[in-house]
C-alpha positions in Angstrom: 17.8 10.5 5.5 16.3 10.5 9.0 19.5 12.0 10.4 19.4 14.8 7.9 16.2 15.9 9.4 18.1 16.7 12.6 20.5 19.1 11.0 19.4 22.7 12.0 21.7 24.4 9.5 21.1 26.0 6.1 22.9 23.1 4.4 20.3 20.6 5.6 18.3 21.0 2.4 21.4 20.4 0.3 22.1 17.2 2.3 18.5 16.0 1.8 18.7 16.7 -1.9 22.1 14.9 -2.2 20.6 11.9 -0.3 17.6 11.8 -2.5 19.8 12.0 -5.6 21.7 9.0 -4.2 18.3 7.2 -4.0 17.7 7.4 -0.3 14.4 5.8 0.7 11.8 8.4 1.7 9.6 5.5 3.0 12.3 4.1 5.4 11.1 3.8 9.0 12.7 3.9 12.4 11.9 1.2 14.9 9.0 3.3 16.1 7.7 3.6 12.5 8.6 7.2 11.8 9.5 8.2 8.2 11.9 11.1 7.5 8.8 13.3 7.0 7.8 12.6 10.7 11.1 14.2 11.7 11.1 17.2 9.2 9.9 19.5 12.0 13.2 18.9 13.8 14.9 21.3 11.3 13.0 24.2 12.8 12.1 24.0 16.5 14.9 26.1 17.8 14.2 28.7 15.1 10.5 28.7 16.0 11.3 29.4 19.6 13.7 32.2 18.6 10.9 33.8 16.6 8.6 33.7 19.7 11.2 35.3 22.0 12.5 37.7 19.3 16.0 36.4 19.8 16.6 35.7 16.2 19.3 38.4 15.8 18.3 40.1 12.5 14.6 39.8 13.1 14.2 37.3 10.3 15.1 33.6 10.1 14.9 31.2 7.2 12.8 28.2 8.0 14.2 24.9 6.7 11.2 22.6 7.4 8.9 23.9 4.6 11.5 23.3 1.9 12.4 19.9 3.4 8.7 18.9 3.5 8.2 20.1 -0.1 11.3 18.2 -1.2 10.3 15.0 0.5 6.7 15.1 -0.7 8.0 15.8 -4.3 10.0 12.6 -3.8 6.8 10.7 -3.0 7.0 10.8 0.8 3.6 10.1 2.3 2.4 13.1 4.4 -0.2 10.8 6.0 2.1 7.9 6.9 1.3 6.7 10.5 4.0 5.7 13.0 3.6 2.8 15.4 1.8 5.3 17.8 -0.5 6.3 14.9 1.0 9.8 14.7 1.4 11.3 11.3 4.0 14.0 10.3 1.3 16.6 11.0 0.8 15.2 14.5 4.5 15.4 15.2 4.9 19.0 13.9 1.8 20.2 15.7 3.0 18.5 18.9 6.4 20.2 18.6 4.9 23.6 17.9 6.8 23.8 14.6 4.5 26.2 12.9 6.4 26.4 9.6 6.3 22.7 9.2 2.6 22.5 10.1 1.8 25.0 7.3 4.0 23.1 4.8 2.3 19.8 5.7 -1.1 21.3 5.4 -0.2 22.5 1.9 1.1 19.0 1.1 -2.4 17.6 1.7 -1.7 16.1 5.1 -4.9 14.7 6.6 -6.1 17.2 9.2 -8.5 14.6 10.6 -6.0 11.8 11.1 -6.4 10.2 14.6 -3.4 8.8 16.5 -3.6 5.8 18.8 -4.7 8.1 21.6 -7.6 9.3 19.5 -6.1 12.8 19.0 -6.1 14.8 15.8 -3.2 17.2 15.0 -5.3 20.1 16.1 -5.9 18.4 19.5 -2.2 17.9 19.9 -1.6 21.6 19.7 -4.0 22.2 22.5 -2.3 19.6 24.7 1.1 21.3 24.1 -0.2 24.8 24.6 -1.7 23.8 28.0 1.5 22.1 29.1 3.7 25.0 28.0 1.6 27.6 29.7 2.0 29.9 26.8 -0.8 29.8 24.4 -0.1 32.7 21.9 2.3 30.8 19.7 0.1 27.7 19.8 -3.0 29.7 19.1 -1.3 30.8 15.8 -0.7 27.1 15.0 -4.3 26.3 15.7 -5.4 29.1 13.5 -3.1 27.7 10.7 -4.7 24.3 11.1 -8.3 25.6 11.2 -8.2 27.8 8.0 -6.2 25.0 6.4 -9.3 22.8 6.7 -9.7 23.7 3.1 -6.2 23.6 1.7 -5.9 23.8 -2.1 -9.7 23.9 -2.4 -10.2 20.5 -0.7 -12.3 20.9 2.4 -11.4 18.6 5.3 -14.9 17.3 5.4 -14.3 15.9 1.9 -11.2 14.1 3.2 -13.0 12.1 5.8 -15.1 8.9 5.3 -18.8 9.6 5.5 -19.3 6.5 7.6 -16.4 7.1 10.1 -17.8 8.3 13.5 -14.3 8.9 14.8 -13.5 11.3 12.0 -16.9 13.0 12.5 -16.1 13.5 16.2 -12.5 14.7 15.4 -14.0 17.2 12.8 -16.5 18.4 15.4 -13.7 18.8 18.1 -11.5 20.6 15.6 -14.1 23.2 15.1 -14.7 23.8 18.8 
């Protein structure tokens, strides 16, 4: 199932569905603790960059990651599973600049305030990547996705955090800056 996340072809969703039908484990982990959902963004990074540069040929490209995320979550994959480094699937997608996957994970109730082992939220990961890439337009769009998504499906992010968790309070404050 992990390898199916690396297929950047329209058949990827069919492969994922076939593996799930054969009872592939959506909770399986790599040696660094990543689940298939951590890798779902891999289906789209080239497509996302084509969208930025306008080199997508017909001007439109079908994104695979949202459908893969929805399929895995429907099969009970945990959108908040933490890897050995503490990263969640949303950290991974935000760090990769995979906007379609970020949005799908937000709609799948991924915790926007999850903090990795370096103390970063997914929103902070976007800022790090934007600074490193030197091009902030695309990443600003991702930040905008994460910020409005602070109330996905009517559940505000402040309701997701523990009231007595200072780290979550600080992450929430940083996310709004």
